C-alpha positions in Angstrom: -98.8 133.6 -65.1 -97.9 134.9 -68.6 -94.5 136.6 -66.9 -93.6 133.5 -65.4 -93.6 131.7 -68.6 -91.5 134.5 -70.2 -88.8 134.4 -67.3 -88.6 130.6 -67.8 -88.1 130.9 -71.5 -85.1 133.4 -71.1 -83.0 130.9 -69.0 -79.8 130.0 -70.5 -78.8 127.3 -68.2 -75.3 126.9 -66.6 -72.4 128.3 -68.0 -69.2 126.0 -68.6 -67.2 127.6 -65.8 -69.9 126.9 -63.5 -70.2 123.1 -64.5 -66.4 122.9 -64.3 -66.3 124.3 -60.9 -69.1 122.0 -59.9 -67.5 118.9 -61.3 -64.0 119.9 -59.5 -65.4 120.3 -56.3 -67.3 117.0 -56.4 -63.7 115.3 -57.5 -62.1 117.2 -54.3 -65.0 115.9 -52.1 -64.9 112.3 -53.4 -61.1 112.1 -53.0 -61.4 112.8 -49.4 -64.1 110.2 -48.9 -62.1 107.7 -50.7 -59.2 108.3 -48.3 -61.4 107.9 -45.4 -62.6 104.3 -46.7 -59.1 103.4 -47.2 -57.8 104.5 -43.9 -61.0 102.7 -42.1 -59.9 99.6 -44.2 -56.3 99.8 -42.6 -57.9 100.6 -39.1 -60.3 97.5 -39.3 -57.4 95.2 -40.3 -55.2 96.0 -37.3 -58.4 95.8 -35.0 -58.9 92.2 -36.2 -55.2 91.4 -35.8 -55.3 93.0 -31.9 -58.8 91.1 -31.3 -57.2 87.6 -32.5 -54.0 88.4 -30.5 -56.1 88.8 -27.5 -57.9 85.7 -28.0 -55.0 83.6 -28.5 -53.1 85.2 -25.7 -56.4 84.5 -23.4 -56.1 80.9 -24.6 -52.7 80.2 -23.7 -53.1 81.6 -20.3 -55.9 79.4 -19.7 -54.0 76.6 -21.0 -51.2 77.4 -18.6 -53.7 77.7 -15.6 -55.1 74.4 -16.3 -51.6 72.8 -15.5 -51.0 71.9 -11.8 -47.5 72.1 -11.6 -44.5 73.4 -13.8 -43.6 69.8 -14.3 -46.4 69.4 -16.6 -44.9 72.2 -19.0 -42.0 70.0 -19.7 -43.2 68.8 -23.2 -44.2 71.8 -24.5 -41.9 74.7 -23.1 -38.2 75.1 -22.6 -37.2 75.3 -18.9 -34.9 76.2 -16.4 -35.0 76.1 -12.7 -36.5 79.4 -12.4 -38.3 79.9 -15.8 -40.0 78.6 -18.8 -40.6 80.0 -22.3 -42.4 79.1 -25.8 -42.9 81.0 -29.0 -45.7 79.8 -31.2 -46.1 81.0 -34.9 -49.2 81.8 -37.0 -49.8 82.3 -40.6 -52.0 84.8 -42.1 -55.1 82.6 -41.6 -54.4 82.2 -38.0 -53.4 78.7 -38.2 -50.5 77.7 -35.9 -47.3 77.1 -38.1 -43.7 76.6 -37.9 -43.0 80.0 -39.2 -45.5 82.8 -39.9 -46.0 86.7 -39.9 -47.5 86.2 -36.2 -45.8 85.3 -33.4 -46.8 84.7 -29.5 -44.1 84.7 -26.9 -44.8 83.2 -23.4 -42.4 83.7 -20.7 -42.6 82.6 -16.9 -40.3 83.6 -14.2 -40.4 82.1 -10.9 -41.1 84.6 -8.1 -41.4 82.5 -4.7 -43.8 80.0 -3.2 -44.8 78.6 -6.6 -45.7 81.7 -8.0 -44.7 82.5 -11.6 -44.9 86.1 -13.2 -46.2 85.2 -16.9 -45.6 87.5 -19.7 -47.4 86.9 -23.2 -46.5 89.3 -26.1 -48.3 88.9 -29.5 -46.4 90.4 -32.7 -47.0 90.8 -36.2 -43.8 91.3 -38.2 -42.0 92.3 -34.8 -44.4 94.9 -34.3 -46.0 94.2 -31.1 -50.0 94.0 -31.1 -50.8 93.0 -27.6 -49.2 92.3 -24.3 -50.4 90.6 -21.0 -48.6 90.2 -17.8 -50.4 87.9 -15.2 -49.1 85.5 -12.3 -50.2 81.9 -11.8 -49.7 79.6 -9.2 -47.8 76.2 -9.9 -47.4 73.5 -7.1 -43.8 73.1 -6.0 -42.4 70.1 -8.1 -41.4 68.6 -4.8 -44.8 68.6 -3.4 -46.4 66.9 -6.4 -47.7 63.4 -5.7 -47.2 63.9 -1.8 -51.0 64.2 -1.1 -52.0 62.0 -4.0 
């Protein structure tokens, strides 16, 4: 017991070099952790953009699916005999706007028998975030009203 007290009294503590090395090591590890947090924030922002893009594309496809004929699209889409298209813009708060950083392009091309290939592309500042291709059936415009 007496020997232990004697050893404790002879301790001088840490040297200046040891403290400097430990602070430098702590700073290096902290810098790496901070970079990871910054990268995670950027990845999270992109994931939010992609989620919203998927939701808005899904909404648009459901809206198209609710239409019985291509003729019902006349008010909302630019049309030719074989295709239709539309571009929607969204601001940074995801609200529809005349111009914005986000854009949703919807294109439909007639295949045959009332089947249309639908392509929806969502972009942020011209960078493609999400793209969905599907096909939908619309009644032939000549058949609308025949059995109604």
